[in-house]
C-alpha positions in Angstrom: 198.5 121.6 87.9 200.9 118.6 87.6 198.7 116.4 89.9 195.8 117.1 87.6 197.9 116.3 84.5 199.0 113.0 86.1 195.3 112.1 86.7 194.4 112.9 83.1 197.3 110.7 81.9 196.2 107.9 84.1 192.7 108.1 82.7 194.1 108.2 79.2 196.0 104.9 79.8 192.8 103.4 81.3 190.9 104.3 78.1 193.6 102.8 76.0 193.2 99.5 77.8 189.4 99.7 77.6 189.6 100.1 73.8 191.0 96.6 73.5 188.6 95.1 76.0 186.4 92.5 74.2 183.3 93.8 76.0 183.9 97.3 74.7 184.8 96.1 71.2 181.5 94.2 71.0 179.5 97.3 71.8 179.9 99.8 68.9 178.3 102.8 70.8 180.5 102.2 73.9 183.6 101.8 71.7 182.8 105.2 70.0 182.4 106.9 73.3 185.6 105.4 74.7 187.5 106.3 71.5 186.2 109.9 71.6 187.1 110.3 75.3 190.7 109.1 74.6 191.0 111.4 71.5 189.9 114.4 73.6 192.6 113.7 76.2 195.3 112.8 73.7 196.6 116.4 72.9 197.1 117.4 76.5 198.6 114.0 77.5 201.1 114.1 74.7 202.0 117.7 75.5 202.5 116.7 79.2 204.7 113.7 78.1 206.8 116.1 76.0 207.1 118.4 78.9 208.3 115.6 81.2 210.7 114.3 78.5 212.3 117.8 78.3 212.7 117.9 82.1 214.4 114.5 82.0 216.7 115.8 79.3 217.4 118.9 81.3 218.5 116.8 84.3 220.7 114.6 82.2 222.4 117.6 80.6 223.0 119.2 83.9 224.8 116.0 85.0 227.1 116.3 82.0 228.3 119.8 83.1 230.9 118.1 85.3 232.2 115.9 82.5 235.9 116.1 81.8 235.4 116.5 78.1 235.2 120.2 77.1 233.1 119.5 74.0 230.6 117.5 75.9 230.2 120.3 78.5 229.7 122.8 75.7 227.0 120.6 74.1 225.3 120.1 77.4 225.2 123.9 78.1 223.7 124.5 74.6 221.0 121.9 75.2 220.3 123.3 78.7 219.7 126.8 77.1 217.4 125.3 74.4 215.4 123.3 77.0 215.1 126.2 79.4 213.6 128.3 76.6 211.1 125.6 75.6 209.9 124.5 79.0 208.1 127.8 80.0 206.3 127.8 76.7 205.2 124.2 77.1 204.0 124.9 80.7 202.0 127.9 79.4 200.5 125.7 76.7 199.5 123.1 79.3 197.8 125.7 81.5 195.8 126.9 78.6 194.8 123.3 77.7 193.6 122.8 81.3 191.2 125.7 81.1 187.6 124.4 81.1 186.3 124.3 77.5 183.4 126.5 76.5 180.6 124.2 75.4 179.4 126.9 73.0 182.6 126.6 71.0 181.3 123.6 69.1 178.1 125.3 68.0 177.1 126.6 64.7 176.6 130.4 64.6 173.9 132.9 63.6 175.8 135.8 62.1 174.1 139.2 61.9 175.7 142.1 59.9 174.0 145.5 59.9 174.8 148.9 58.4 175.5 151.5 61.1 176.4 155.2 60.8 177.3 156.3 57.2 174.2 155.9 54.9 174.8 154.1 51.6 178.6 153.7 52.3 177.8 151.9 55.6 175.4 149.5 53.7 178.2 148.8 51.2 180.6 148.1 54.0 178.1 145.8 55.6 178.0 143.9 52.3 181.8 143.8 52.2 182.0 142.4 55.7 179.4 139.7 54.9 181.4 138.8 51.8 184.6 138.6 54.0 182.9 136.1 56.4 181.5 134.1 53.5 185.0 133.8 52.0 186.4 132.9 55.4 183.7 130.2 55.8 184.7 128.9 52.3 188.3 128.6 53.4 187.2 126.8 56.6 184.9 124.5 54.7 181.8 125.8 56.5 178.4 126.2 55.0 176.6 129.7 54.9 172.8 129.8 54.6 171.2 133.3 54.4 168.2 133.4 56.8 167.1 137.0 56.1 168.4 140.0 54.1 167.5 143.6 53.5 169.6 144.7 50.4 169.9 148.3 49.2 169.5 149.5 45.7 173.3 150.3 45.5 174.3 146.7 46.2 174.8 147.0 50.0 172.9 145.6 53.0 170.9 147.3 55.6 170.9 143.9 57.4 171.8 140.3 56.6 171.4 137.4 58.9 172.9 134.0 58.1 173.5 130.6 59.7 177.1 129.4 59.5 177.5 125.7 60.0 180.6 123.6 60.4 183.4 122.5 62.7 183.8 124.8 65.8 182.3 127.8 64.0 181.4 129.8 67.2 184.9 129.3 68.6 186.4 131.1 65.5 183.8 133.8 65.0 182.9 134.7 68.6 185.4 137.6 68.8 184.0 139.3 65.6 181.1 140.8 67.5 181.1 144.6 67.8 181.3 147.7 65.7 183.6 147.6 62.6 184.7 151.0 61.3 185.8 151.7 57.8 187.8 154.6 56.4 187.9 154.9 52.6 186.8 157.1 49.7 183.3 156.1 48.7 182.6 155.3 45.0 180.2 158.3 45.0 182.8 160.7 46.3 183.9 162.9 43.4 186.6 164.9 45.3 188.5 162.0 46.7 187.7 162.7 50.4 188.0 159.8 52.9 184.7 159.0 54.7 184.3 157.1 57.9 181.3 154.8 58.4 180.5 151.7 60.4 178.7 148.4 60.5 177.8 146.1 63.4 178.4 142.4 63.7 176.7 140.1 66.2 177.7 136.5 66.5 175.2 134.2 68.3 175.7 130.5 69.1 172.9 128.6 67.3 170.3 127.5 69.9 169.0 123.9 69.9 165.8 122.7 71.4 167.5 121.5 74.5 169.1 125.0 75.0 166.0 127.1 75.3 162.4 126.5 76.2 160.0 128.6 74.0 156.4 128.2 75.0 153.9 128.7 72.1 151.7 130.9 74.4 154.7 133.3 74.7 154.8 134.0 70.9 152.9 136.4 68.8 153.1 135.4 65.1 152.1 137.9 62.4 152.1 137.1 58.7 152.2 139.8 56.0 153.1 140.3 52.4 156.8 140.5 51.6 158.0 144.0 50.8 161.1 143.1 48.8 161.6 142.1 45.2 159.6 139.2 43.9 157.3 140.3 41.1 153.6 139.5 41.3 154.1 136.9 44.0 154.7 139.7 46.6 151.2 141.0 46.2 149.5 137.6 46.2 150.6 135.7 49.3 151.2 136.6 52.9 154.4 134.5 53.2 156.5 136.9 55.4 156.6 136.2 59.1 157.2 138.3 62.1 157.6 136.6 65.5 157.5 138.4 68.8 158.7 136.7 72.0 156.4 138.5 74.5 158.4 137.9 77.7 161.6 139.4 76.3 160.2 141.7 73.6 162.6 140.1 71.0 161.2 140.5 67.5 162.4 138.5 64.4 161.2 138.9 60.8 161.8 136.7 57.8 160.5 137.2 54.3 163.1 135.6 52.1 161.3 132.4 51.3 158.1 132.1 49.3 156.8 129.6 51.8 155.3 130.9 55.0 156.3 127.6 56.7 160.0 128.1 55.7 160.1 131.7 56.8 158.6 130.7 60.2 161.1 128.0 60.7 164.0 130.3 59.9 162.6 133.1 62.1 162.3 130.6 65.0 165.9 129.6 64.6 167.1 133.2 64.9 164.7 133.8 67.8 165.9 130.8 69.7 169.5 132.0 69.3 168.7 135.5 70.5 166.8 134.2 73.5 169.8 131.9 74.4 172.1 134.9 74.1 169.8 136.9 76.4 169.8 134.1 79.0 173.6 133.9 78.8 173.8 137.7 79.5 171.8 137.2 82.7 174.0 134.3 83.8 177.2 136.2 83.0 176.2 139.7 84.0 179.6 140.2 85.6 181.2 139.7 82.2 180.5 142.0 79.3 176.8 142.6 78.7 177.2 140.6 75.6 174.7 141.4 73.0 174.4 145.1 73.8 178.1 145.6 74.2 178.7 143.3 71.2 176.8 145.5 68.8 176.8 148.9 70.5 174.8 151.6 68.7 176.6 151.4 65.4 178.2 154.8 66.0 181.6 155.5 64.5 183.1 156.2 67.9 182.3 152.7 69.2 184.6 150.2 67.4 186.5 147.0 67.9 188.3 147.2 64.5 189.2 149.8 61.9 189.6 149.0 58.2 191.7 151.8 56.6 191.7 151.4 52.8 194.0 154.3 51.8 196.7 152.8 54.1 195.8 149.1 53.3 195.7 148.3 57.0 193.3 146.7 59.5 193.6 147.4 63.2 192.0 145.5 66.1 191.8 147.9 69.0 191.2 145.3 71.7 194.6 143.7 71.2 196.4 146.7 69.4 197.2 144.5 66.4 197.6 146.0 63.0 198.0 144.1 59.8 199.0 145.6 56.4 197.2 143.0 54.3 193.7 144.6 54.0 193.0 143.2 50.5 193.6 139.6 51.5 191.8 140.2 54.8 188.7 141.4 53.0 188.9 138.2 50.9 188.5 136.1 54.1 192.1 135.6 55.1 191.4 136.6 58.7 192.6 133.5 60.6 195.8 135.2 61.9 193.6 137.8 63.5 191.2 135.2 64.8 194.0 133.2 66.4 195.5 136.4 68.0 192.2 137.3 69.6 191.7 133.7 70.9 195.3 133.8 72.4 194.5 137.1 74.1 191.3 135.7 75.5 193.2 132.6 76.8 195.7 134.9 78.5 192.9 136.8 80.2 191.4 133.6 81.4 194.7 132.4 82.8 195.2 135.7 84.6 191.7 135.5 86.0 192.3 131.9 87.2 195.6 132.9 88.9 194.0 135.8 90.7 
């Protein structure tokens, strides 16, 4: 590990020298690339230098243990204890930083929320979850654009699909995929009984043209009249679009826009992301069968997280973490949970690398 870190530090120093090279300064594009490469290396190099500095301090303080002055020896022992506590944490941090980055982490995300078991209450919970992610996106300064939605009369969602754009969206939302279970008293429940229902969440990295090759001859495109609200317009134009990708059988519909062209563009965006996800499942079949295991059947028994309203708690079953701040959580304050899930995933990756 340390040989690798020394090479990275050497490269960092080379890049620093290159950034003041007149030839690099004269080429704006080259300068930007060099500056970015240096910025990418800076966190791990500075952490490595901090680690080495602590090691040096440790040796110096060990040397002071033989000093004749009692106070100096005591100070040295105290410093040694502090440094010996910090070094393992820094080493662990360095090992995590050396893990190969996932190129998907930088991508925007197609977020899909669907009502599962539980009828109207499941649809209301799906709407609550979507609101939670919208508030989280707002806190993270991301943009949310609804691609397709199937609202219910009671203010819930049978399904809502949105594109979330911003800095490292997928890296934050990737662990939200799965079945989310809610335990609460529905507004329609007159006797105050707690009901359990569920909604499913799928998080797909947004596919770009370079990521997937979709051949026109592999698509069947149907247009039809939108079935949702929209007044007389609904009966006049065939603006809704259904696209079927014949090789995979993936079907995407979009009828939110009045323009057939816009609906087709949005449907293609979702289709490309789903095809990319399907291809990744094939490539990583030894890992979790992502989309299927992400979403499950929407049954109450399959869940990654439980939201218990009477007790004001939210529990993530994958990492056995419970938070008693459900009100704030539902208002988008989910970053602590996101960070805990990311840390657990990093620990798993480290164990896998060690094995």
